[in-house]
N, C-alpha and C positions, 0 to 999 in steps of 0.2 A: 517613525518606526526605526528600529535599530538595524544596523547593517547585517546582511545575511550571515556573515561569518560569526558574528556574535550570537545570533539566534541559534545557529547550529551548535556552537559551544555550549550554550545554555541547555539545549535539548539533549546533547550528549550527557551532560552532568546529571540531568533529571532521569534519563534512561538508565544510566549506570547505577544511580541510587535506588530507583523505584522499579525498574523493569528487568534488570539482569540478575539472574540467580544461577549459582553453580550447584551441581548435584545431579544425580541420575534422573532422567525424565523421558517419558515416551512422547514423541511428537505426532502431529496430525498425519505426517507422511508415513508413520509406522516405525520410523527409525528411533533408536534410543540415543540420547545425547547426554553429555556431561554438563550441559548448561541449558538454560531456558531464558528466552526474552519475552516477557509478558508485556508487550507494547501497549495493550489496552489500559494497563495501570497508569500509563502516561497520557495516551491520546484521549482518554476520558476525563482527565483532570483539566481544570480551567487553564493552568499554565501550559500544560502539554498541548491542549487544543489550540491555544494561541500560537505557540511556537510552530507546531506542525502545520497549521493553516497558512502561516506566512511563508514557511520554507517550501511547502508543496506549491503554493501559489506562484512563487518565484520560479519553480521548475516547470510549471504548466503554462504560465501566462503567454509565452511566446510561441507555444505550439499551436498549430492551426487545427484545433479539434473542436468538435461540436459539443462535447460533454466529457465529464470525468466521473468515474465510478468504479465499483468493484464488488467483490463477493462479500456478502454479509457474513460475518460480524466484524471482521478485521477492518473493512473499509468504512464502516458506518461513521465512527467519529471523525475520520479523515475527510470524508466528503462533506460532512456538515461544516467543519472548520473551513474547508476550501471555499464552499459556497458563500459563507459569510465574508471571508477576507476578500474574495473576488468582487463581491458586491460593494464592499467598502472602498475598493480601489477603482470603481467604475469600469471594471472589466468582468461583468458577470459571467460565471461559468456554471451552466446547469450540471447537476449531478444525478447519479442513479445508483441503485443497489441491485445486486443479483442474488436471488434466493437459490438455495441448492435445488429446490423443486418448485414448480408453479404452485401458487395458492390453490386450495381446494374449494374456495368460495369467492364471492365477489366477482371481480373481473378475471380471476384465475391467472394473474400475471406472475411471471418469473422475474422480470426486470421492473423494478419500481422507480418512479420518478417521472419527470417530464418525458413525454414520448420521444423515443429516438427514431429519427427518420431513416428510411431505407437509404443505404449508401453513406450513412454518417461515419465519421472517423472519430474515435474516442481514445482517451488515455485511461488505462486501468490503474487503480490504486489498491494497495493492501498494506497491512502493518508489517508483517514478516513473511519472507519467502524462503523456503527450504528447497524443495524440488520444484516448486511453482505449480503444484497440482491444482490449487484453488484458482489460480490465474489461468491455467490451461482450460479448466472447466468453464470459466467465465468467457474465454475466447470462443469456445465451442457454442455456448448459448448465443453469443452475439453474432456469430457467423450465420446461425439459423435465421437471424433477423436481417441479414445482409448489412451488418454493422462491423466495421473493422477496428481492431486495436493494434496499432503498430508500435505502441510504447506502453510500458508499465512502470510505475514508480512505487517503490516500497520504502518504508522507514528503515528496515534492516534486511539486508541480503545475508542469509546464513552461509552463502557460498558453497552450497551443496547440490548444484545442478539446475537451479531455477533459471539462471541466465541462459544456459545452453538449451534447456527444454523450451523456453519461450522463443528463442532464436529460431528453432526448427519450425515455428509457426509464424515467423516473420514479425515477431514482437521483440523490441529491444527493452531490456530491463535496466532501469536506473535505480540507485538507492541513495538514501541520505547517509546511511552508515553501512559498513560491512561488519559482520558479527565478530570477526577477528580483532576489531578495534576494542572490544569489550573484555576479551579474555584476560584472566589473571596470568601471571608469569608461568605458573605450573602447566598451563594449557597452550602456551605459545609454541609454535613450531620453530625449531632452530633455523636461523637464516643460513642459506647455502653460500 
């Protein structure tokens, strides 16, 4: 396997080419932005899944957690890649996905994957965080199951309040990249 720094450089180049778009767009948070990062354009590609799987595995492997997962749809390709890479490295990490609402049929679950035990400690994963709303919702679902999430990892932190909102719930946010790393010169804030 390639060194982590090289994997991160490759992922950044792929994200810049395939996921980063400038132009007016409405975000899930309701805000309007001058750019959009469509991380699924990368995390659902073969190369992107490989890179994300290895990078996230390196970030999670030393954490003492029972599982890793997050809100569907952003977390879906990330948890799949992580599960595969962790198994290949003989450090299997179970994963899970959280639906917005419980299924209306079958076992009517809201959290899919290997059963999370009461008192479990998990790490949350997502592709992009703006205000952290999806992750906050995920934390609330897990709390009802007596499962705690003290750490969340995202591919891109848009730096618009997610870190602070999660901190209020006792959850630390880590990111592979900050959104400001992608901006073109016309959107860069002048340094003070």
